[in-house]
DOKE-306870 format. One record per residue: residue in three letters; y, z, x of N, C-alpha, C in turn. Coordinates in steps of 0.05 Angstrom, whole numbers, padded with zeros to 5 digits, always signed. Layout:
ALAYZXYZXYZX
...
! end
This chain:
UNK-00026-00001+00018+00000-00001+00001+00026-00001+00017
UNK+00026+00007+00039+00048+00011+00057+00062-00016+00069
UNK+00058-00037+00049+00071-00065+00058+00100-00062+00059
UNK+00116-00073+00077+00145-00072+00080+00158-00082+00052
UNK+00147-00104+00039+00157-00110+00013+00162-00086-00006
UNK+00140-00070-00010+00136-00047-00032+00157-00024-00018
UNK+00162-00019+00007+00181-00001+00015+00213-00008+00008
UNK+00216-00035+00005+00242-00039+00006+00249-00043-00025
UNK+00230-00048-00041+00234-00050-00073+00230-00025-00081
UNK+00244-00013-00101+00244+00015-00113+00220+00004-00137
UNK+00208+00027-00148+00183+00025-00163+00199+00017-00189
UNK+00224+00030-00197+00241+00018-00217+00247-00003-00222
UNK+00251-00017-00201+00263-00046-00200+00233-00062-00202
UNK+00212-00058-00190+00191-00068-00196+00182-00072-00226
UNK+00183-00047-00241+00181-00046-00265+00198-00060-00284
UNK+00220-00059-00274+00243-00077-00290+00233-00109-00286
UNK+00227-00119-00266+00224-00142-00259+00197-00153-00273
UNK+00178-00132-00272+00149-00138-00289+00158-00139-00323
UNK+00173-00128-00328+00179-00132-00358+00192-00156-00365
UNK+00214-00164-00345+00234-00183-00351+00218-00211-00344
UNK+00196-00215-00327+00189-00241-00322+00158-00240-00322
UNK+00144-00219-00329+00114-00218-00335+00099-00219-00309
UNK+00110-00220-00282+00093-00221-00258+00079-00191-00256
UNK+00061-00189-00243+00046-00168-00237+00056-00151-00208
UNK+00055-00126-00208+00064-00111-00190+00060-00124-00162
UNK+00031-00132-00159+00022-00147-00133+00038-00171-00129
UNK+00041-00186-00146+00059-00215-00147+00084-00208-00138
UNK+00100-00188-00151+00124-00182-00147+00129-00173-00118
UNK+00111-00160-00108+00109-00148-00076+00110-00174-00060
UNK+00089-00187-00065+00085-00209-00048+00105-00235-00050
UNK+00118-00235-00073+00142-00255-00074+00164-00243-00060
UNK+00165-00218-00059+00192-00205-00049+00186-00211-00015
UNK+00165-00206-00007+00156-00211+00023+00161-00243+00027
UNK+00153-00257+00010+00163-00289+00017+00194-00291+00013
UNK+00205-00280-00004+00236-00278-00007+00249-00267+00018
UNK+00239-00247+00031+00251-00238+00052+00249-00251+00077
UNK+00222-00264+00078+00222-00284+00101+00239-00308+00099
UNK+00246-00319+00077+00264-00343+00073+00291-00330+00078
UNK+00300-00304+00077+00324-00299+00080+00331-00290+00109
UNK+00339-00316+00119+00347-00316+00145+00367-00299+00158
UNK+00390-00295+00139+00414-00280+00147+00412-00253+00136
UNK+00390-00239+00129+00377-00215+00120+00399-00203+00106
UNK+00412-00218+00085+00435-00204+00071+00423-00200+00039
UNK+00399-00200+00034+00384-00194+00013+00390-00220-00007
UNK+00398-00244-00003+00403-00268-00021+00397-00290-00001
UNK+00389-00314-00020+00382-00339-00006+00398-00359-00015
UNK+00403-00374+00005+00427-00399+00005+00405-00424-00004
UNK+00420-00446-00012+00407-00468-00019+00384-00478+00006
UNK+00397-00478+00033+00385-00484+00051+00355-00467+00057
UNK+00360-00442+00049+00338-00421+00054+00313-00435+00033
UNK+00320-00437+00008+00303-00447-00009+00292-00473-00005
UNK+00305-00494+00007+00291-00516+00018+00277-00515+00037
UNK+00271-00493+00054+00251-00486+00071+00225-00482+00062
UNK+00223-00478+00032+00200-00473+00020+00184-00501+00020
UNK+00160-00503+00030+00148-00526+00037+00144-00542+00011
UNK+00136-00529-00011+00130-00541-00036+00153-00558-00046
UNK+00177-00542-00038+00201-00558-00054+00210-00576-00033
UNK+00210-00577-00004+00218-00590+00014+00203-00620+00005
UNK+00177-00620-00001+00163-00644+00001+00163-00655-00034
UNK+00177-00636-00049+00177-00650-00078+00199-00665-00084
UNK+00199-00688-00096+00220-00708-00099+00242-00697-00118
UNK+00236-00678-00130+00255-00667-00147+00263-00638-00136
UNK+00256-00630-00108+00255-00606-00096+00289-00599-00095
UNK+00303-00615-00087+00335-00614-00084+00344-00604-00116
UNK+00337-00617-00137+00343-00612-00165+00333-00585-00172
UNK+00314-00578-00167+00301-00550-00171+00316-00528-00160
UNK+00319-00531-00139+00337-00512-00114+00363-00512-00134
UNK+00380-00533-00142+00405-00529-00157+00404-00512-00180
UNK+00380-00513-00197+00377-00497-00215+00372-00469-00212
UNK+00368-00458-00189+00367-00432-00182+00395-00415-00185
UNK+00417-00436-00179+00440-00430-00178+00462-00431-00206
UNK+00446-00444-00229+00460-00444-00250+00468-00421-00261
UNK+00452-00399-00263+00454-00373-00272+00482-00362-00266
UNK+00487-00366-00241+00516-00355-00236+00528-00373-00217
UNK+00551-00370-00209+00570-00388-00195+00565-00383-00166
UNK+00549-00365-00156+00544-00354-00129+00535-00375-00114
UNK+00538-00379-00087+00527-00398-00071+00502-00385-00059
UNK+00495-00362-00069+00468-00348-00062+00452-00337-00085
UNK+00428-00331-00078+00415-00321-00103+00399-00297-00093
UNK+00402-00275-00110+00391-00251-00103+00357-00251-00110
UNK+00344-00230-00107+00315-00231-00110+00312-00232-00141
UNK+00325-00217-00155+00323-00221-00185+00328-00246-00199
UNK+00350-00259-00188+00353-00288-00200+00328-00301-00187
UNK+00319-00301-00166+00302-00320-00155+00275-00314-00176
UNK+00269-00289-00179+00245-00282-00196+00251-00292-00227
UNK+00271-00295-00238+00275-00305-00261+00270-00331-00264
UNK+00279-00349-00242+00277-00379-00239+00245-00382-00237
UNK+00231-00369-00218+00199-00372-00211+00187-00367-00234
UNK+00195-00347-00253+00182-00342-00277+00176-00362-00296
UNK+00199-00382-00295+00192-00405-00314+00170-00421-00307
UNK+00161-00419-00286+00139-00434-00271+00108-00419-00271
UNK+00113-00391-00283+00090-00376-00291+00072-00380-00314
UNK+00047-00385-00311+00031-00396-00333+00035-00379-00361
UNK+00037-00387-00380+00041-00372-00407+00023-00357-00413
UNK+00025-00331-00418+00010-00312-00429+00004-00319-00458
UNK-00026-00327-00465-00027-00333-00495-00020-00316-00516
UNK-00019-00293-00507-00008-00268-00524+00024-00270-00531
UNK+00037-00285-00509+00064-00288-00516+00072-00318-00527
UNK+00053-00333-00536+00060-00362-00547+00081-00362-00563
UNK+00087-00343-00581+00106-00350-00602+00136-00332-00590
UNK+00132-00323-00568+00156-00306-00556+00176-00328-00548
UNK+00202-00326-00567+00219-00351-00558+00239-00337-00538
UNK+00242-00312-00538+00262-00298-00521+00252-00296-00490
UNK+00228-00290-00487+00214-00288-00462+00223-00306-00441
UNK+00231-00294-00415+00237-00313-00396+00216-00334-00388
UNK+00193-00329-00391+00172-00354-00391+00165-00364-00417
UNK+00178-00366-00436+00168-00376-00460+00169-00411-00461
UNK+00158-00418-00480+00156-00451-00484+00188-00462-00485
UNK+00205-00444-00499+00233-00451-00504+00245-00446-00475
UNK+00242-00432-00457+00256-00428-00435+00244-00450-00414
UNK+00219-00455-00417+00210-00480-00399+00224-00504-00409
UNK+00227-00513-00437+00239-00539-00445+00267-00531-00435
UNK+00282-00508-00434+00308-00508-00425+00310-00520-00396
UNK+00293-00507-00383+00295-00512-00356+00285-00540-00346
UNK+00270-00553-00363+00263-00580-00360+00284-00600-00367
UNK+00300-00593-00388+00325-00604-00399+00346-00607-00383
UNK+00346-00582-00367+00372-00577-00345+00365-00597-00320
UNK+00338-00602-00319+00330-00617-00295+00342-00647-00298
UNK+00346-00656-00326+00359-00685-00329+00387-00681-00336
UNK+00399-00659-00343+00423-00662-00348+00440-00654-00326
UNK+00447-00674-00309+00456-00670-00281+00485-00666-00283
UNK+00501-00668-00304+00532-00664-00302+00533-00638-00326
UNK+00511-00624-00334+00513-00600-00349+00532-00600-00371
UNK+00531-00626-00389+00547-00625-00410+00527-00623-00435
UNK+00504-00617-00433+00486-00609-00453+00478-00635-00471
UNK+00480-00655-00454+00468-00683-00463+00453-00698-00441
UNK+00433-00711-00446+00422-00730-00426+00430-00756-00430
UNK+00445-00770-00412+00454-00795-00418+00430-00816-00406
UNK+00436-00841-00406+00415-00864-00395+00416-00860-00367
UNK+00442-00855-00361+00449-00858-00324+00434-00831-00315
UNK+00435-00806-00326+00423-00784-00319+00393-00788-00315
UNK+00380-00802-00336+00352-00808-00337+00344-00828-00316
UNK+00363-00844-00310+00358-00861-00284+00361-00852-00257
UNK+00380-00832-00256+00383-00819-00232+00357-00800-00227
UNK+00347-00788-00247+00324-00769-00241+00296-00789-00237
UNK+00296-00809-00252+00274-00828-00246+00276-00841-00215
UNK+00298-00844-00207+00300-00851-00180+00291-00837-00158
UNK+00300-00806-00166+00289-00785-00148+00257-00782-00151
UNK+00249-00787-00170+00219-00781-00174+00206-00808-00166
UNK+00211-00830-00166+00196-00856-00152+00210-00866-00127
UNK+00231-00863-00125+00246-00871-00100+00245-00902-00106
UNK+00236-00916-00086+00240-00949-00083+00209-00963-00097
UNK+00193-00939-00105+00166-00957-00115+00167-00971-00141
UNK+00188-00968-00154+00192-00983-00177+00219-00998-00175
UNK+00219-01023-00186+00241-01037-00187+00263-01027-00207
UNK+00292-01035-00198+00310-01023-00213+00308-01031-00245
UNK+00303-01057-00248+00293-01070-00275+00273-01050-00293
UNK+00255-01047-00280+00231-01027-00289+00244-00998-00301
UNK+00258-00988-00277+00271-00965-00285+00287-00967-00306
UNK+00305-00985-00310+00327-00990-00332+00308-00994-00355
UNK+00289-01006-00359+00268-01010-00377+00263-00976-00389
UNK+00250-00964-00368+00238-00939-00378+00265-00918-00388
UNK+00285-00917-00376+00310-00908-00387+00318-00911-00412
UNK+00315-00938-00418+00325-00950-00443+00302-00938-00465
UNK+00279-00941-00458+00259-00929-00482+00261-00904-00481
UNK+00267-00888-00462+00265-00860-00467+00292-00850-00483
UNK+00312-00865-00478+00335-00856-00500+00327-00865-00526
UNK+00321-00886-00526+00315-00902-00553+00293-00884-00570
UNK+00274-00873-00557+00251-00857-00567+00263-00829-00575
UNK+00277-00817-00559+00288-00792-00566+00318-00786-00580
UNK+00327-00807-00579+00359-00804-00588+00357-00809-00618
UNK+00352-00786-00633+00351-00789-00665+00378-00793-00679
UNK+00400-00786-00668+00427-00789-00681+00439-00812-00674
UNK+00432-00831-00655+00444-00854-00647+00468-00848-00629
UNK+00470-00830-00614+00499-00827-00597+00492-00834-00570
UNK+00471-00848-00563+00459-00859-00539+00452-00837-00518
UNK+00455-00809-00526+00448-00792-00507+00428-00768-00522
UNK+00411-00755-00503+00394-00736-00515+00404-00708-00517
UNK+00402-00698-00536+00413-00665-00542+00384-00648-00534
UNK+00393-00623-00534+00367-00603-00529+00349-00608-00549
UNK+00364-00604-00574+00351-00609-00598+00326-00632-00600
UNK+00345-00658-00593+00322-00680-00591+00306-00679-00569
UNK+00312-00668-00548+00295-00665-00525+00265-00649-00533
UNK+00274-00627-00546+00253-00611-00559+00232-00625-00574
UNK+00246-00642-00591+00228-00655-00613+00214-00675-00599
UNK+00226-00687-00584+00204-00710-00562+00188-00697-00548
UNK+00187-00672-00541+00169-00655-00523+00149-00639-00541
UNK+00151-00644-00570+00131-00626-00586+00102-00628-00579
UNK+00097-00653-00575+00066-00660-00567+00059-00656-00537
UNK+00080-00649-00521+00076-00650-00494+00064-00618-00484
UNK+00050-00614-00472+00040-00591-00466+00054-00577-00439
UNK+00080-00570-00443+00100-00566-00422+00090-00542-00410
UNK+00078-00522-00425+00067-00498-00414+00049-00500-00391
UNK+00032-00524-00391+00014-00526-00367+00027-00544-00346
UNK+00045-00566-00355+00060-00582-00335+00080-00566-00320
UNK+00090-00546-00331+00112-00528-00317+00096-00502-00307
UNK+00072-00501-00296+00062-00478-00287+00050-00478-00260
UNK+00054-00457-00245+00046-00458-00218+00029-00430-00214
UNK+00009-00436-00203-00010-00411-00196+00001-00395-00174
UNK+00017-00370-00181+00025-00355-00161+00009-00334-00144
UNK+00020-00322-00127-00005-00303-00114-00018-00285-00129
UNK-00046-00281-00127-00053-00261-00140-00062-00236-00123
! end
């Protein structure tokens, strides 16, 4: 039990993070250890550069975008451990007993909000054709022609935009994702 991480986190903090995120005590202490190893300045917070040192994000074509979403909660240029854990919780597999929990940090609703924000690059609460195109370019690079990308973006807007404004609102996004198993697609197995 004498791990460095558990010595730096108070039991009350661990319990609060458990309630808020659903992570186990062991997962929290191990993720805290990873957090502190990324914290090169040792100031208890991570910068964008620190987060981009995570190998899984560094190789992910959307890694830069995921890192940006760590910072949407606050205006700071750094993320503290609690903010880090809240964002990671979006990727924790759903507990079947919480399937209808709309308020939980790891609910289907919160996962959909996170996915929506991945596309809403200008943060205006609407996804435009250009934003779909930009994210598609991030995902596929030069493996698909611009014409094909444009066709995919057009079809995406056409299928999801029910009010005809040529943009996708969060409600339209949720409707389009109804049959998608976002719970499984946005899940990462964390340290057990």
